[in-house]
Structures are given as C-alpha cells and as structure tokens.
C-alpha positions as CSV (number, residue, x, y, z in Angstrom):
1,X,0.0,0.0,0.0
2,X,1.5,3.4,-1.0
3,X,1.5,6.1,1.6
4,X,0.4,9.5,0.3
5,X,0.2,11.5,3.6
6,X,2.2,11.2,6.8
7,X,1.1,12.8,10.0
8,X,2.6,12.8,13.5
9,X,-0.6,14.2,15.0
10,X,-3.2,12.2,13.3
11,X,-6.8,12.7,14.3
12,X,-10.3,11.9,13.1
13,X,-10.6,15.5,11.8
14,X,-7.5,15.1,9.7
15,X,-8.8,11.8,8.4
16,X,-12.1,13.3,7.4
17,X,-10.4,16.2,5.6
18,X,-8.0,13.9,3.7
19,X,-10.9,11.6,2.8
20,X,-12.9,14.5,1.4
21,X,-9.9,15.6,-0.6
22,X,-9.4,12.0,-2.0
23,X,-13.1,11.7,-3.0
24,X,-13.0,15.1,-4.7
25,X,-9.9,14.0,-6.7
26,X,-11.8,10.8,-7.5
27,X,-14.8,12.7,-8.8
28,X,-12.6,15.0,-10.9
29,X,-10.8,12.0,-12.4
30,X,-14.0,10.4,-13.5
31,X,-15.3,13.6,-15.0
32,X,-12.1,13.9,-17.0
33,X,-12.0,10.4,-18.2
34,X,-15.6,10.0,-19.0
35,X,-17.6,12.8,-20.8
36,X,-20.8,13.5,-18.9
37,X,-23.0,13.3,-22.0
38,X,-21.6,9.9,-22.9
39,X,-22.4,8.5,-19.4
40,X,-25.8,10.2,-19.4
41,X,-26.9,8.2,-22.4
42,X,-25.8,4.8,-21.0
43,X,-26.5,2.6,-18.0
44,X,-26.2,4.4,-14.6
45,X,-22.7,4.4,-13.0
46,X,-22.6,3.4,-9.4
47,X,-20.3,4.0,-6.4
48,X,-20.0,1.2,-3.9
49,X,-17.5,-0.1,-1.4
50,X,-17.3,-0.1,2.4
51,X,-16.4,1.8,5.5
52,X,-14.8,-0.1,8.3
53,X,-13.0,0.0,11.6
54,X,-10.2,-2.6,12.0
55,X,-8.5,-3.4,15.3
56,X,-5.7,-5.8,15.9
57,X,-3.4,-6.8,18.7
58,X,-0.3,-8.6,17.5
59,X,2.1,-10.0,20.0
60,X,1.2,-7.3,22.5
61,X,1.2,-4.4,20.1
62,X,-2.2,-2.8,19.5
63,X,-3.3,-0.8,16.5
64,X,-6.5,0.2,14.7
65,X,-7.5,1.5,11.3
66,X,-10.5,3.5,10.2
67,X,-10.9,2.6,6.5
68,X,-12.9,4.0,3.5
69,X,-12.7,1.7,0.4
70,X,-14.8,3.3,-2.5
71,X,-15.4,1.4,-5.8
72,X,-16.6,3.2,-8.9
73,X,-18.1,1.3,-11.9
74,X,-19.3,3.2,-15.0
75,X,-20.6,1.4,-18.1
76,X,-19.6,3.2,-21.3
77,X,-22.1,1.9,-23.9
78,X,-22.4,-1.9,-24.4
79,X,-18.8,-2.7,-24.9
80,X,-16.8,-0.6,-22.5
81,X,-16.6,-0.5,-18.7
82,X,-14.6,1.8,-16.4
83,X,-13.7,0.3,-13.0
84,X,-11.8,1.7,-10.0
85,X,-11.1,0.9,-6.4
86,X,-9.3,3.0,-3.8
87,X,-8.2,2.3,-0.2
88,X,-8.0,5.2,2.3
89,X,-7.1,4.5,5.8
90,X,-5.5,6.0,9.0
91,X,-3.1,3.6,10.7
92,X,-2.9,4.2,14.5
93,X,-0.4,2.3,16.5
94,X,0.1,2.3,20.3
95,X,3.5,3.7,21.4
96,X,5.4,1.4,23.7
97,X,5.2,2.4,27.4
98,X,3.2,5.6,26.8
99,X,-0.3,4.3,25.9
100,X,-0.6,7.1,23.3
101,X,-1.3,6.4,19.7
102,X,0.5,7.8,16.6
103,X,-1.3,7.9,13.3
104,X,-0.2,7.7,9.7
105,X,-2.5,8.2,6.7
106,X,-2.3,5.8,3.8
107,X,-4.0,5.9,0.4
108,X,-3.7,3.5,-2.5
109,X,-5.1,3.1,-6.0
110,X,-5.8,-0.6,-6.1
111,X,-7.2,-0.6,-9.7
112,X,-8.1,2.0,-12.3
113,X,-8.9,0.2,-15.5
114,X,-10.9,0.3,-18.7
115,X,-12.4,-3.0,-20.0
116,X,-13.4,-3.7,-23.6
117,X,-15.8,-6.6,-24.0
118,X,-14.6,-7.8,-27.4
119,X,-16.7,-11.1,-27.4
120,X,-18.2,-13.6,-25.0
121,X,-14.8,-15.2,-24.9
122,X,-12.5,-12.1,-24.6
123,X,-12.3,-9.0,-22.4
124,X,-9.4,-6.7,-22.9
125,X,-8.3,-4.6,-19.9
126,X,-5.9,-1.6,-19.9
127,X,-4.7,0.5,-17.0
128,X,-4.0,-0.5,-13.4
129,X,-5.5,-3.8,-12.3
130,X,-5.3,-6.4,-9.5
131,X,-2.5,-8.9,-10.4
132,X,-4.3,-12.1,-11.3
133,X,-2.4,-14.7,-9.3
134,X,-4.3,-17.2,-7.1
135,X,-7.7,-16.2,-5.8
136,X,-7.2,-14.1,-2.8
137,X,-5.9,-10.9,-4.5
138,X,-8.7,-10.5,-7.0
139,X,-11.6,-12.0,-5.0
140,X,-11.0,-11.5,-1.2
141,X,-9.1,-8.3,-0.6
142,X,-12.1,-5.9,-0.3
143,X,-12.6,-5.3,3.4
144,X,-16.2,-6.4,3.3
145,X,-15.6,-9.9,1.8
146,X,-12.9,-11.9,3.6
147,X,-13.6,-14.0,6.7
148,X,-10.4,-12.9,8.3
149,X,-9.0,-9.4,8.7
150,X,-5.4,-10.5,7.9
151,X,-4.3,-11.8,4.5
152,X,-2.7,-15.2,4.2
153,X,1.0,-15.5,4.9
154,X,1.8,-16.4,1.3
155,X,-0.3,-13.5,-0.1
156,X,2.7,-11.7,-1.7
157,X,3.9,-14.7,-3.7
158,X,2.9,-13.8,-7.2
159,X,1.4,-10.5,-6.3
160,X,4.4,-8.7,-4.7
161,X,4.1,-5.6,-2.5
162,X,1.3,-3.6,-4.1
163,X,-0.9,-6.4,-5.4
164,X,-1.5,-4.3,-8.5
165,X,0.0,-4.2,-12.1
166,X,0.1,-1.4,-14.7
167,X,-0.3,-2.7,-18.3
168,X,-2.7,-4.9,-20.2
169,X,-4.7,-8.0,-19.5
170,X,-6.8,-10.5,-21.5
171,X,-9.4,-12.8,-19.9
172,X,-12.4,-14.8,-20.8
173,X,-14.0,-18.2,-21.2
174,X,-12.4,-20.8,-23.4
175,X,-15.5,-23.0,-23.4
176,X,-18.6,-23.4,-21.3
177,X,-20.7,-26.6,-21.0
178,X,-23.2,-27.8,-18.4
179,X,-20.6,-30.0,-16.8
180,X,-17.5,-27.8,-16.9
181,X,-16.3,-24.3,-17.8
182,X,-12.7,-23.3,-18.6
183,X,-11.5,-19.7,-17.9
184,X,-8.2,-18.0,-18.7
185,X,-6.3,-14.8,-17.8
186,X,-3.1,-13.4,-19.3
187,X,-1.3,-10.2,-18.4
188,X,1.8,-8.0,-18.8
189,X,2.8,-5.3,-16.4
190,X,5.3,-2.5,-16.9
191,X,7.7,-1.1,-14.2
192,X,6.5,2.1,-12.6
193,X,7.7,4.2,-9.7
194,X,5.0,6.8,-10.0
195,X,3.2,7.5,-6.7
196,X,-0.1,5.6,-6.5
197,X,0.8,3.6,-9.7
198,X,3.8,1.6,-8.5
199,X,4.2,-1.7,-10.2
200,X,6.9,-4.2,-11.3
201,X,7.7,-5.5,-14.8
202,X,6.2,-8.9,-14.9
203,X,4.0,-11.3,-17.0
204,X,1.8,-14.2,-16.2
205,X,-1.5,-15.9,-16.4
206,X,-4.1,-18.2,-14.9
207,X,-6.3,-21.1,-16.0
208,X,-9.1,-22.5,-14.0
209,X,-11.9,-25.1,-14.4
210,X,-15.3,-24.7,-12.8
211,X,-17.6,-27.7,-12.4
212,X,-21.2,-26.4,-11.8
213,X,-22.7,-29.8,-10.8
214,X,-20.1,-30.2,-8.0
215,X,-19.7,-26.5,-7.3
216,X,-15.9,-27.1,-7.4
217,X,-13.2,-24.8,-8.9
218,X,-9.6,-25.8,-9.5
219,X,-7.0,-23.7,-11.1
220,X,-3.3,-22.8,-11.5
221,X,-1.4,-19.5,-11.8
222,X,2.0,-18.5,-13.1
223,X,4.0,-15.2,-12.8
224,X,7.4,-14.2,-14.1
225,X,9.2,-11.3,-12.4
226,X,11.2,-9.5,-15.2
227,X,13.3,-6.8,-13.5
228,X,16.3,-7.1,-11.2
229,X,16.5,-10.7,-10.2
230,X,14.2,-12.6,-12.5
231,X,12.2,-15.5,-10.9
232,X,9.1,-17.5,-11.3
233,X,6.0,-17.9,-9.1
234,X,3.6,-20.7,-9.5
235,X,0.3,-21.5,-7.6
236,X,-2.8,-23.6,-7.5
237,X,-6.2,-23.2,-5.8
238,X,-9.2,-25.3,-4.9
239,X,-12.7,-24.0,-3.9
240,X,-15.7,-26.0,-3.0
241,X,-19.3,-25.0,-2.0
242,X,-21.4,-28.0,-1.4
243,X,-25.0,-27.9,-2.6
244,X,-26.8,-29.0,0.5
245,X,-24.7,-27.3,3.2
246,X,-23.8,-23.7,3.9
247,X,-20.1,-24.7,4.0
248,X,-17.3,-22.9,2.1
249,X,-13.9,-24.4,1.5
250,X,-11.2,-22.3,0.0
251,X,-7.5,-23.1,-0.4
252,X,-4.3,-22.0,-2.2
253,X,-0.7,-23.2,-2.7
254,X,2.1,-20.9,-3.9
255,X,5.8,-21.4,-4.6
256,X,8.6,-18.9,-5.4
257,X,12.3,-18.9,-5.1
258,X,13.3,-19.6,-1.6
259,X,9.8,-20.1,-0.2
260,X,6.5,-21.9,-0.6
261,X,3.3,-22.4,1.4
262,X,-0.4,-22.9,1.6
263,X,-3.6,-21.9,3.3
264,X,-6.9,-23.7,3.6
265,X,-10.0,-22.1,5.1
266,X,-13.5,-23.4,6.0
267,X,-16.5,-21.3,6.9
268,X,-19.9,-22.7,8.0
269,X,-22.8,-20.2,8.4
270,X,-25.4,-21.6,10.8
271,X,-28.3,-20.8,8.5
272,X,-29.7,-24.4,8.7
273,X,-31.1,-23.4,12.1
274,X,-34.1,-21.1,11.6
275,X,-32.9,-19.6,8.3
276,X,-30.0,-17.3,7.4
277,X,-31.9,-14.2,8.7
278,X,-32.4,-15.6,12.2
279,X,-30.2,-14.5,15.1
280,X,-28.4,-17.8,15.1
281,X,-28.4,-18.1,11.3
282,X,-26.3,-14.9,10.9
283,X,-23.5,-16.5,12.9
284,X,-20.5,-18.0,10.9
285,X,-17.7,-19.9,12.6
286,X,-14.5,-19.9,10.4
287,X,-11.1,-21.7,10.6
288,X,-7.9,-21.3,8.6
289,X,-4.7,-23.3,8.7
290,X,-1.6,-22.0,6.9
291,X,2.1,-22.7,6.7
292,X,5.2,-21.2,5.0
293,X,8.3,-23.1,4.4
294,X,11.7,-21.4,3.8
295,X,14.6,-23.1,2.1
296,X,16.8,-20.1,1.4
297,X,16.7,-16.4,0.7
298,X,13.7,-15.2,-1.3
299,X,13.3,-12.1,-3.5
300,X,9.6,-12.0,-2.4
301,X,9.1,-9.4,0.3
302,X,6.7,-9.6,3.2
303,X,7.1,-13.4,3.9
304,X,8.0,-14.8,7.3
305,X,11.8,-15.0,7.7
306,X,11.6,-18.7,8.9
307,X,9.3,-21.7,8.7
308,X,6.0,-20.6,10.1
309,X,2.7,-22.2,10.8
310,X,-0.5,-20.5,12.0
311,X,-3.9,-21.5,13.0
312,X,-6.7,-18.9,12.8
313,X,-10.1,-19.3,14.6
314,X,-12.8,-16.8,13.8
315,X,-16.4,-16.0,14.6
316,X,-18.2,-13.7,12.1
317,X,-21.7,-12.2,12.4
318,X,-23.7,-10.9,9.4
319,X,-26.0,-8.1,10.7
320,X,-28.9,-6.8,8.5
321,X,-28.2,-4.0,6.0
322,X,-24.8,-5.3,5.0
323,X,-23.1,-4.7,8.3
324,X,-20.6,-7.4,9.3
325,X,-18.6,-8.1,12.4
326,X,-15.4,-10.3,12.1
327,X,-13.5,-11.5,15.1
328,X,-10.6,-14.0,15.3
329,X,-7.8,-15.4,17.3
330,X,-4.6,-16.7,15.7
331,X,-1.7,-18.6,17.2
332,X,1.5,-18.4,15.2
333,X,4.4,-20.8,15.7
334,X,7.9,-20.0,14.3
335,X,11.5,-20.7,15.1
336,X,12.0,-16.9,15.5
337,X,9.2,-16.4,18.0
338,X,5.6,-17.5,18.7
339,X,2.8,-15.0,18.8
340,X,-0.8,-14.4,19.6
341,X,-2.9,-12.3,17.2
342,X,-6.4,-10.9,18.1
343,X,-8.4,-9.2,15.4
344,X,-11.8,-7.5,15.5
345,X,-13.4,-5.5,12.5
346,X,-16.7,-3.9,11.8
347,X,-17.6,-3.1,8.2
348,X,-20.6,-1.6,6.4
349,X,-21.1,-2.2,2.6
350,X,-22.8,0.6,0.6
351,X,-24.1,0.8,-2.9
352,X,-25.7,3.9,-4.6
353,X,-26.0,5.3,-8.2
354,X,-24.1,8.4,-9.1
355,X,-27.2,9.8,-10.6
356,X,-30.7,8.7,-11.7
357,X,-30.8,6.5,-14.7
358,X,-33.2,6.7,-17.6
359,X,-36.6,5.1,-17.4
C-alpha cells in the first residue's frame, strides 16, 4: 500500500479532511476520463464499497485503522466498462510504554482500468488492475468480503508488495458446458515508480476449471518477475461450495524462489437453524490453517523469515443492511518467535447510483 500522507498528530478530523480531498480527486478524475453526455446516455454508473474500523493486537502491540474503500463502476455503452477501487485509511499504532497512539494516513489506488468486452470469450483490460495470481488478491481483498482481517502469509507470492499491475490483461471463457467451464487470464505489467501507480515489470496468467454440478473450482497460476533478479512464481487453488450445506472451503498453494506455502479455510454459516436471517443463522464460525516453508533467501518481500505455521479461529456475524462483524484469534508458531494475534473488525457495505438512470 502506497503512503500519500504522513502525520505525527493524526486525528479523526485530519482523516475526514483527507478523505474528502481524496473523494474530490476521484470525482474529478471520473469527469475527465468519461464525458458526462456519454455517461448520461448509458447505464447508470454506481459507487459502492465499504467503510470499516479494523482493530488488531499482534504479540502485545495494539493498532486500529478507520478505512474507506470506494469502488466506482461506469458502463460506457455496451462494450466498455470503467472500474476503479481505492483504499483510504489512517493507521494508528500504540506507542510502547506511553499508551498514546501515533497515526499515519495511507491511500492507495488498487485498480483504475478500462475494460473492452470484445466477445463472450474475450475481455481486454488496460490500466491499473489487480494482479491475477491465485484467488485471494482478486476476490477476497475488499474489506467487506474476507472471513479474516489479515491476508494469508503467502499472499505476496505472485502479487508482490502492491498487489496491482500497470499494463494490459486478456481474460475470458475458453468454453462453457453444463458440466465444466474453462476460464483463462493473461497479463503483462510495466515497471513504474509513479506514486499511486507503482508496479513491477512482470508477466503471467491463470487457468481454472469450474464444475457447476459439483460447485468445485480448481486452477493454476504463473507469474514471471522481469526486473532485477528474475524469478518464477507458481500457484494452485481449490474452492468448494457443497449444494446441501452452507459450507465454504477455499485453499491456495504458492511457490517462489526460496519459499513456498499454503492456506486452507473453512466457513460454516449456521443458516440451517431457523434460516439465514435468524439470530443464530447470521453466525458464521471460520477456521484457517496456513504454513510457510523457507529453504533459502527469497526475493519476495513480506514473507516470514523462517518456517511458520499459523492456526486462525474466527467467529463472524452478518448483521442486516450489509453490516458485518469479524473476530478472530490466531496462534503463530515460528523458530524466530511464537505470537498471539487478536483481530476485530466492523464493516458496512454501501451501494448507490451516481445519478438517476433513464426510465
């Protein structure tokens, strides 16, 4: 995540002012990129996303983060689609021995892209997009979606520091039958040091198969880092949603130079008791097991320095009106040091049109 403001005396007032400025810049960018008369004649653009408050205590150090994560989607006729997502947050960390908190404001452009729907089998994307490696980066990074506040330990294998790429991407469906569907993604990213648009020179792709009858998806990913020390990253994933049970099973494996690891997660919403809108049916216990194995120095940043295993136990509650409470306890075991991690987060998902559409 790229920092755009630093503040020694952070406060909610400073956060609100910076958030307003960021949203004004976002609105100005949309107006420059998309002529109003063009948008007016098409489907209604929408702004969605979430606001949240994230709190964590990691090995005795406490910090919390107010977050605003807006998403803008604007259809441009029948063939083009403009998409963007931003992350604006204030990071408060407790100072050792004083009890006081020091805050730093972070803002990042996670994607800012234009999609061209060339055919049912091909969509062409240009701009800044989420690096398509594995499943977590593209599907589970929005703060209102994941079951756990913290990303998996192997998250940065294949996605690197920012999780975003600047360049072009092709994706689509190879074939679709009642029994199986095959999807593909291919991308190339240029190197950039521009603030808010930092990315590495790399290329890669992904292939996955979805079996509707079994509600199973399996896939594989590949990425080649093309600047400095060149290296390959490979990965595989497996997702399963049984038909007759509110169970979700998600898992990934990733390997890069000097490190490899996996995570597997299971969530079970108690909707079979009195329905999903009942008090008990809104409760969702979750569990995740993950490990990282180190066999030498790795060019991938953000990974544990030694062999690490971690068990995550969570209890989520889905309130009405898209309000969600996530809580979890994690126990991490490593040759460097063991640690306890406590997380609590509250998020609200919003969705509204930018203006009234045509009848």
